[in-house]
N, C-alpha and C positions, 0 to 999 in steps of 0.2 A: 661303231658298232653296228652290225646288221640288227633289224628288227624281225620279229616273225610276225603273224599275223595276228589281228586285235583278238580274236575269236579265242585264243590260248590264253587269254585275262580271266574266261571262265572256267577253266579246268578246275577240278579239285584239288584242295591242297593234301599235303602227307597227313597223316593220323599226328604226328611229331609237331606239326606245325599248326594245330588246332588247340585252344584252351577251351576249359568247359566252367560253366557258372551253374548252380542251383537255381532251378524254376521252381517247382510246388514242391510241398513236401506234405505226405500223405499225413490225416488225422491222426492215425495210428503212430506215425514216428517212425514207422518201418521203412517205408518207401520213398525217394523221392524223384522227380525228373531232373535231367542235366542238358542243358542247352549249349550245341558247340558255338563258340565265333573265334575270329581271327583278331590278330593285333597290328596294329597300325604298321610295326615292322614288316609284319609278313605280306600287307598290301605293297608298301615301297618295296619291297624284292620282288614282287610279282610284276610292278610296272616296272621296274630296271630290268629285268630279265625278258621281258616281253618288246617293250619299246624303247629301252636305252635312258638312263638316267636324264641324257638331254633332253629326251622330246616329253616329257611330262612335267607339270608345274603344279603347286597347290596355295592358294590365295583364301585368306580368311576375312570375314565382314559379319560384322554384327547384324544378328536378325532383324527384319523391321518391325517385329513385335515381340517382347519379352527380352530376357536378360542373355539368350542363346548367340552362337555364332554358326555361320553357314562358311562352309567350305567350297570353293569353287574349283573342283580340279580337274585340268585340261590334258588333252593329250594332241600333240602334234601329228597330224596326218600325212602321207606320203607327199602330199603336194603342199607341204609347207604353212597350211592353215592349221589352225587351232579348234580343235573342240572341247565344250566345256560342259561339266555335269556337276550341278549344284543339291547340295543338301545340308541340312542344319541338325544343331544337338542342343538341348539345354546345359547349364552346367551340372556337374557330376557334385555328389556329396564329399568325395574326396578329390582334393586337388582341382578344383571345380571348374576353372579357365583350361588348363591344361586336358581336362576331362572332355570339357566342350570341345575342343580342337581334335582330339584322337575320335571321338564319337562321328562328328561332323565330317572328317574325313575317310573314315572307314564306312559311312553312311553314303555318302559320294560315290566312292569306290564301286558300292555295290551297284549304282547306276551303270558302271562301266561293264557290270557282271562279275566283278571280283567277288567270290565268297556268296554269291546270292543262292548259291544251291543248296547251302545251310537251311536256308528257311522252309524248303520240304523235306528236309528231313522227317521221320517218323518220331511221335514223342513216346517214348519209352519209361517205364519206370524201373527204375534199378533199387535194388537193397542198400538199404543203410546198415553198414557194418562197424565193427570196433578198428577195422584197417580199410586202407583204400587210397585212392590217390586225390579225391576232392573233399575238402572240409565241408562239413554240412552241419549248420546251427541255426535253428529257430524255433520260436516258442516252445524252450524246455527242452526241444532234441538236440542232439549231437551226437558226432560219428562221422562216418567216411564213406563215400563213394566213389565207384570205378566207372568211367564212360561206358555207356556201350559198344558194340561192335557195329561198324560203320556198314551200311548197305554196299553193294558192289558199285554201285553208281557212282556213289560218293568217293570213291577211292581212286588217286591216277591209275593207268594202265600197270603200272611196274609192279602196284601192289596187287592188282586184280588178278596178275600172272602168277602172284607166288603160289607152290603148293600147298595143300592144306596143312602138311608138316609143320609149314612155319607160319602157315596162319593163325591169327588170335581165336581163341575157342569162341565157339559161338554162343550168344546168349538167346534164351528163349525170349521174344518182346513180349510185354503186356502193357499194350497201347491202352490199355483204359483202368484206372484205379478201381478198387471196391466203390459202389454207389455212395456209400455211406463214408468216404473217405474225403470229399471236397462237395460237402454240403452246398447247396444253392442259398443266395440270401433268402429271408424271409418273404420280401416283397417281388421275387424273379417272378413268379405266379400273375401276378398283376401288370410287370412290367414289360413280359416275355413278348407279347404281340407287337406293341409299337415296336421296341429295341429291334427286333426280328426284321420288321417291316424296313426301319430306317437302313438296316444293315444290308438290304437289298440292293443298294446303290452301291456299296461297297466289296462286293465279292459274295456275299450270302454270309449269316451268321456262323457257319462253321468254319469259313476261310478267315474272318475276323476273329474267331475264339482262338485258332491254331495260331495266327499272328500274334495275339495278345499273349499267350499262352510264352509262345518263343521268345518273347521279350521281358518274363519274369514278370508280366503284372497280372496273372491267373486269369482265369476266366470271366466275362463281362456277369455270367450268371451269380458269381461271388461276389460281386460289387454292392453295393448299395445303390438307390436310386438317383441321388445326387450325382454320384460319379459316372454313371451309366447315359445320363444326360448334357455333363459334360463333355464326355466321350463324343458324341453322336457331334455335339457342337463344334467340338475341334477337327472333327472329320467334313464336317459341310464347310467350315472355313478354310480347308487345305492346310490346318496346322500341323495336322499327322496326315500318313500316306500308308494302307495296309499293304502290307510287303515289302516295305523299309527300314 
């Protein structure tokens, strides 16, 4: 099987290959954010298509700390040598071991560039309605939401070339919720200076905030002091890596 340049691993996926999960739900219960992700199967298909099924392999090992697993995702180069990218994940609440394997595999794939562009998608708030594609249930709020339109740079070239008559209807982005929708933790004003200073080593507070929101963890300003301190400790120990 002929292989394509590795740069093809980084290409955007078709919209139908993406899945979405709920991020934050506004206090009013009328809006929420949706976060895009790819499945393990989509990663496997991309690897098969670009390098061939015989030219990649995945191995799993217990992490040195905690109960998680690390995935060692290797690709065979044209000269026959193997290059490996490693990342890990903790057990999930549902199918814990399977979830850890799947999450570590997808995170290792991000290090090869697969789906990494999804971390750069703008945060868009969409309405919660009686009908939609994604079920929303949070703190008494139930309903459905529909994924926002993807920006052109996050679409395959074949989708970018579609005429307007068949392109999805544009939605007006609303990147910021009303100020009273996501209230800060009551101690945030006291913690803000030291926390933002600590985040300067990891790309700055705004980058870290966007990353934690993309992970479904909400903004650090809404956490308690103890959670913020533990978060900093894990970053400094290398147990967490911003952007992965």
